[in-house]
C-alpha positions, 0 to 999 in steps of 0.5 A, a space after each residue: 553266302 546263302 541267299 534268303 531265297 534259298 533257305 527253304 528246302 526244295 520241293 522233292 517233286 519239283 526242285 525248281 519250284 518256289 518251296 516257300 513263296 510266302 514269308 509270314 511276318 510275325 509280331 509276337 506279344 507273348 513268347 509262350 505263343 512262339 513255338 505253337 505258332 511256328 509249328 502251325 506255320 510249318 505244318 501249313 507249309 511255311 517254314 521261313 518265319 520272320 519275327 519282327 523285333 517290335 515287341 519285348 517278347 521278340 528275341 525270346 520268341 526267336 530263341 524259342 523257335 530256334 531251339 524247339 522247332 527245328 523244321 522252321 527257319 526263323 529270322 528277325 525282321 525290323 532290324 534297324 541297328 547294329 545292336 539289333 543285328 547282334 541281338 537277333 543272331 545271338 538269339 538264333 536268327 538264321 536271316 535278317 530283314 530290315 525296312 531300310 538300310 544305312 552303311 553302318 547297318 549294312 556293314 553289321 548285317 554283312 559281318 553277321 554271317 547270316 543272309 539278309 534282306 536290306 529294305 529299299 523303296 526307290 531305284 537309287 537305293 537299289 542301285 546303291 546296294 547293287 554297287 555294294 554287291 547286294 542283289 537280294 532286297 526287301 521292297 517296302 512298303 510294297 503297295 505304297 511304293 508302287 507295287 507290281 508295276 514298279 517292280 516290273 519296271 525295275 526288271 528291265 534295267 536292273 535284272 540282277 536285283 531280286 526282291 521280297 515285297 512286303 507291305 500291304 500284300 494280301 492273298 489276292 494280290 500275292 500271285 501278281 507279285 510272284 509272277 514277276 521274274 525279279 520276285 523271289 518271295 513275298 512277306 505277309 500277315 494275312 495268315 495271322 489274323 489278330 483274332 486267331 492269334 488272340 484265341 490261340 487258334 493254331 488250327 486256323 493259322 495252319 489252314 491259312 498258311 496252307 493256302 499261302 503255301 499253295 501259291 507255290 508254282 515253278 513260275 509263281 503264276 497259279 492262283 491259290 485256293 480261295 482267290 479264283 473262287 472268291 473264297 478265303 481270308 484276305 487281309 493287308 499287312 503293314 509290318 516292317 
Protein backbone atom coordinates (compact mmCIF):
# COMPACT_ATOMS: atom_id res chain seq x y z
CA UNK A 1 0.00 0.00 0.00
CA UNK A 2 1.17 3.53 -0.78
CA UNK A 3 2.43 5.52 2.20
CA UNK A 4 0.79 8.77 3.24
CA UNK A 5 4.29 10.27 2.97
CA UNK A 6 4.37 9.41 -0.75
CA UNK A 7 0.97 10.76 -1.78
CA UNK A 8 2.13 14.23 -2.87
CA UNK A 9 3.70 14.62 -6.33
CA UNK A 10 7.48 14.84 -6.52
CA UNK A 11 9.18 18.13 -7.09
CA UNK A 12 10.25 18.04 -10.78
CA UNK A 13 13.59 19.74 -10.13
CA UNK A 14 14.42 17.64 -7.07
CA UNK A 15 12.59 14.32 -6.85
CA UNK A 16 14.35 13.46 -3.62
CA UNK A 17 12.94 16.53 -1.88
CA UNK A 18 9.97 16.50 0.45
CA UNK A 19 7.33 17.94 -1.88
CA UNK A 20 4.85 18.47 0.96
CA UNK A 21 6.61 18.75 4.31
CA UNK A 22 3.51 20.14 6.05
CA UNK A 23 -0.02 18.73 6.14
CA UNK A 24 -2.60 21.39 7.02
CA UNK A 25 -4.93 20.15 9.75
CA UNK A 26 -8.28 21.69 8.87
CA UNK A 27 -11.43 22.15 10.94
CA UNK A 28 -14.27 23.21 8.64
CA UNK A 29 -17.43 24.64 10.15
CA UNK A 30 -19.13 25.51 6.85
CA UNK A 31 -18.84 23.07 3.94
CA UNK A 32 -19.16 26.01 1.54
CA UNK A 33 -15.66 27.08 2.62
CA UNK A 34 -14.07 23.74 1.78
CA UNK A 35 -13.36 24.27 -1.91
CA UNK A 36 -11.93 27.82 -1.77
CA UNK A 37 -9.87 26.88 1.29
CA UNK A 38 -8.47 23.80 -0.43
CA UNK A 39 -7.68 25.80 -3.56
CA UNK A 40 -5.79 28.36 -1.48
CA UNK A 41 -3.74 25.64 0.22
CA UNK A 42 -2.95 23.93 -3.09
CA UNK A 43 -1.97 27.26 -4.67
CA UNK A 44 0.36 27.84 -1.74
CA UNK A 45 2.07 24.48 -2.29
CA UNK A 46 0.30 22.26 0.26
CA UNK A 47 -1.79 19.71 -1.68
CA UNK A 48 -2.14 17.17 1.17
CA UNK A 49 -5.07 18.36 3.27
CA UNK A 50 -6.35 16.67 6.42
CA UNK A 51 -9.97 17.54 7.19
CA UNK A 52 -10.71 16.59 10.79
CA UNK A 53 -13.98 14.80 11.48
CA UNK A 54 -14.84 17.15 14.31
CA UNK A 55 -17.75 19.10 12.84
CA UNK A 56 -21.04 18.20 11.14
CA UNK A 57 -19.68 19.77 7.95
CA UNK A 58 -16.53 17.64 7.80
CA UNK A 59 -17.70 14.81 5.54
CA UNK A 60 -19.41 17.20 3.14
CA UNK A 61 -16.16 19.17 3.06
CA UNK A 62 -14.16 16.05 2.18
CA UNK A 63 -16.70 15.19 -0.49
CA UNK A 64 -16.57 18.68 -2.03
CA UNK A 65 -12.76 18.86 -2.09
CA UNK A 66 -12.48 15.39 -3.61
CA UNK A 67 -14.96 16.32 -6.35
CA UNK A 68 -13.93 19.88 -7.13
CA UNK A 69 -10.22 20.24 -6.33
CA UNK A 70 -8.47 17.43 -8.21
CA UNK A 71 -5.05 18.90 -7.44
CA UNK A 72 -5.64 18.28 -3.74
CA UNK A 73 -5.06 15.01 -1.92
CA UNK A 74 -7.76 15.19 0.73
CA UNK A 75 -7.75 12.96 3.78
CA UNK A 76 -9.73 12.64 6.98
CA UNK A 77 -8.36 13.20 10.48
CA UNK A 78 -9.71 12.48 13.95
CA UNK A 79 -10.83 9.08 12.68
CA UNK A 80 -11.62 7.15 15.87
CA UNK A 81 -13.99 4.35 14.86
CA UNK A 82 -14.61 1.76 12.16
CA UNK A 83 -17.74 3.70 11.21
CA UNK A 84 -15.65 6.85 10.83
CA UNK A 85 -13.29 4.98 8.50
CA UNK A 86 -16.18 3.88 6.29
CA UNK A 87 -17.75 7.34 6.26
CA UNK A 88 -14.47 9.06 5.40
CA UNK A 89 -13.55 6.71 2.58
CA UNK A 90 -17.11 6.88 1.27
CA UNK A 91 -16.82 10.67 1.12
CA UNK A 92 -13.63 10.44 -0.93
CA UNK A 93 -10.84 10.59 1.65
CA UNK A 94 -7.57 9.36 0.15
CA UNK A 95 -5.83 8.90 3.50
CA UNK A 96 -6.83 8.51 7.15
CA UNK A 97 -5.31 9.90 10.35
CA UNK A 98 -6.20 8.96 13.91
CA UNK A 99 -5.06 10.47 17.24
CA UNK A 100 -4.60 6.95 18.63
CA UNK A 101 -5.44 3.37 17.75
CA UNK A 102 -7.12 0.18 18.89
CA UNK A 103 -7.09 -3.26 17.29
CA UNK A 104 -10.57 -2.70 15.87
CA UNK A 105 -9.72 0.70 14.44
CA UNK A 106 -6.46 -0.59 12.98
CA UNK A 107 -8.30 -3.48 11.28
CA UNK A 108 -10.80 -1.05 9.77
CA UNK A 109 -8.09 1.28 8.48
CA UNK A 110 -6.20 -1.63 6.94
CA UNK A 111 -9.35 -2.91 5.26
CA UNK A 112 -10.17 0.55 3.87
CA UNK A 113 -7.64 0.29 1.06
CA UNK A 114 -6.26 3.80 1.63
CA UNK A 115 -3.04 4.83 3.42
CA UNK A 116 -3.37 5.64 7.11
CA UNK A 117 -1.45 7.08 10.06
CA UNK A 118 -2.47 5.61 13.43
CA UNK A 119 -1.59 7.85 16.35
CA UNK A 120 1.06 7.04 18.97
CA UNK A 121 2.63 8.87 21.88
CA UNK A 122 4.67 6.13 23.63
CA UNK A 123 7.45 3.73 22.69
CA UNK A 124 5.25 0.73 23.54
CA UNK A 125 2.59 1.90 21.08
CA UNK A 126 5.24 2.29 18.38
CA UNK A 127 6.59 -1.21 19.01
CA UNK A 128 3.08 -2.66 19.00
CA UNK A 129 2.39 -1.16 15.57
CA UNK A 130 5.75 -2.33 14.23
CA UNK A 131 4.85 -5.85 15.35
CA UNK A 132 1.78 -5.54 13.13
CA UNK A 133 3.79 -4.36 10.15
CA UNK A 134 2.79 -0.70 10.43
CA UNK A 135 5.76 1.67 10.04
CA UNK A 136 4.07 5.02 9.27
CA UNK A 137 2.50 6.73 12.29
CA UNK A 138 1.20 10.01 13.62
CA UNK A 139 3.04 11.25 16.74
CA UNK A 140 0.45 13.05 18.87
CA UNK A 141 0.35 15.28 20.82
CA UNK A 142 3.86 16.05 19.61
CA UNK A 143 4.98 18.86 21.88
CA UNK A 144 3.22 17.57 24.99
CA UNK A 145 4.52 14.03 24.41
CA UNK A 146 8.19 14.98 24.26
CA UNK A 147 8.67 16.76 20.96
CA UNK A 148 11.90 16.69 18.98
CA UNK A 149 14.07 15.12 21.72
CA UNK A 150 11.64 12.22 22.13
CA UNK A 151 11.47 11.46 18.41
CA UNK A 152 15.24 11.77 18.11
CA UNK A 153 15.63 9.19 20.87
CA UNK A 154 13.39 6.75 18.98
CA UNK A 155 15.42 6.93 15.76
CA UNK A 156 18.23 4.75 17.10
CA UNK A 157 16.38 1.71 18.45
CA UNK A 158 13.39 1.97 16.08
CA UNK A 159 14.75 3.35 12.78
CA UNK A 160 12.03 1.72 10.69
CA UNK A 161 9.29 3.86 12.26
CA UNK A 162 8.38 7.07 10.41
CA UNK A 163 6.29 9.82 11.95
CA UNK A 164 4.07 12.77 11.16
CA UNK A 165 4.23 14.81 14.39
CA UNK A 166 1.15 16.92 15.10
CA UNK A 167 0.10 18.93 18.13
CA UNK A 168 1.62 22.22 19.24
CA UNK A 169 3.87 22.58 16.17
CA UNK A 170 4.46 26.06 14.78
CA UNK A 171 6.26 27.65 11.85
CA UNK A 172 9.22 28.23 14.16
CA UNK A 173 9.43 24.68 15.53
CA UNK A 174 8.62 22.72 12.37
CA UNK A 175 12.16 22.82 10.89
CA UNK A 176 13.59 21.00 13.93
CA UNK A 177 11.10 18.18 13.43
CA UNK A 178 11.73 18.00 9.69
CA UNK A 179 15.46 17.70 10.29
CA UNK A 180 14.96 14.31 11.96
CA UNK A 181 15.55 11.20 9.84
CA UNK A 182 12.38 9.51 11.14
CA UNK A 183 10.01 12.40 10.33
CA UNK A 184 8.29 12.38 6.94
CA UNK A 185 6.13 15.48 7.44
CA UNK A 186 4.48 17.53 10.17
CA UNK A 187 0.85 18.45 10.71
CA UNK A 188 -0.10 21.98 11.64
CA UNK A 189 -2.67 24.76 11.63
CA UNK A 190 -0.53 27.89 11.74
CA UNK A 191 -1.35 28.59 8.08
CA UNK A 192 -5.06 28.62 9.02
CA UNK A 193 -5.53 31.53 11.48
CA UNK A 194 -9.10 31.65 12.81
CA UNK A 195 -9.53 35.29 11.85
CA UNK A 196 -8.46 34.59 8.26
CA UNK A 197 -10.91 31.70 8.03
CA UNK A 198 -13.71 33.77 9.55
CA UNK A 199 -13.04 36.55 7.02
CA UNK A 200 -12.63 34.02 4.19
CA UNK A 201 -9.29 35.66 3.46
CA UNK A 202 -8.06 32.94 1.11
CA UNK A 203 -5.20 35.11 -0.17
CA UNK A 204 -3.75 35.22 3.33
CA UNK A 205 -4.17 31.47 3.73
CA UNK A 206 -2.37 30.95 0.42
CA UNK A 207 0.50 33.20 1.52
CA UNK A 208 0.89 31.36 4.82
CA UNK A 209 0.73 28.02 3.03
CA UNK A 210 3.52 29.15 0.75
CA UNK A 211 5.66 29.89 3.79
CA UNK A 212 5.00 26.40 5.14
CA UNK A 213 5.77 24.79 1.78
CA UNK A 214 9.10 26.63 1.75
CA UNK A 215 10.23 24.29 4.51
CA UNK A 216 10.75 21.75 1.73
CA UNK A 217 14.38 20.69 1.30
CA UNK A 218 16.06 17.32 0.56
CA UNK A 219 17.16 17.07 4.18
CA UNK A 220 14.44 19.27 5.66
CA UNK A 221 17.00 21.50 7.33
CA UNK A 222 16.45 24.99 5.92
CA UNK A 223 14.44 27.57 7.78
CA UNK A 224 11.35 28.99 6.08
CA UNK A 225 11.09 32.62 5.11
CA UNK A 226 10.06 34.54 8.19
CA UNK A 227 11.76 32.36 10.81
CA UNK A 228 15.38 33.36 10.47
CA UNK A 229 14.46 37.01 10.10
CA UNK A 230 11.89 37.00 12.88
CA UNK A 231 9.02 37.78 10.52
CA UNK A 232 5.96 35.67 9.91
CA UNK A 233 2.98 34.20 11.66
CA UNK A 234 3.48 31.56 14.30
CA UNK A 235 0.60 29.78 15.99
CA UNK A 236 0.62 26.49 17.77
CA UNK A 237 -2.08 23.93 17.01
CA UNK A 238 -3.89 21.40 19.11
CA UNK A 239 -6.01 19.58 16.55
CA UNK A 240 -6.44 15.85 16.42
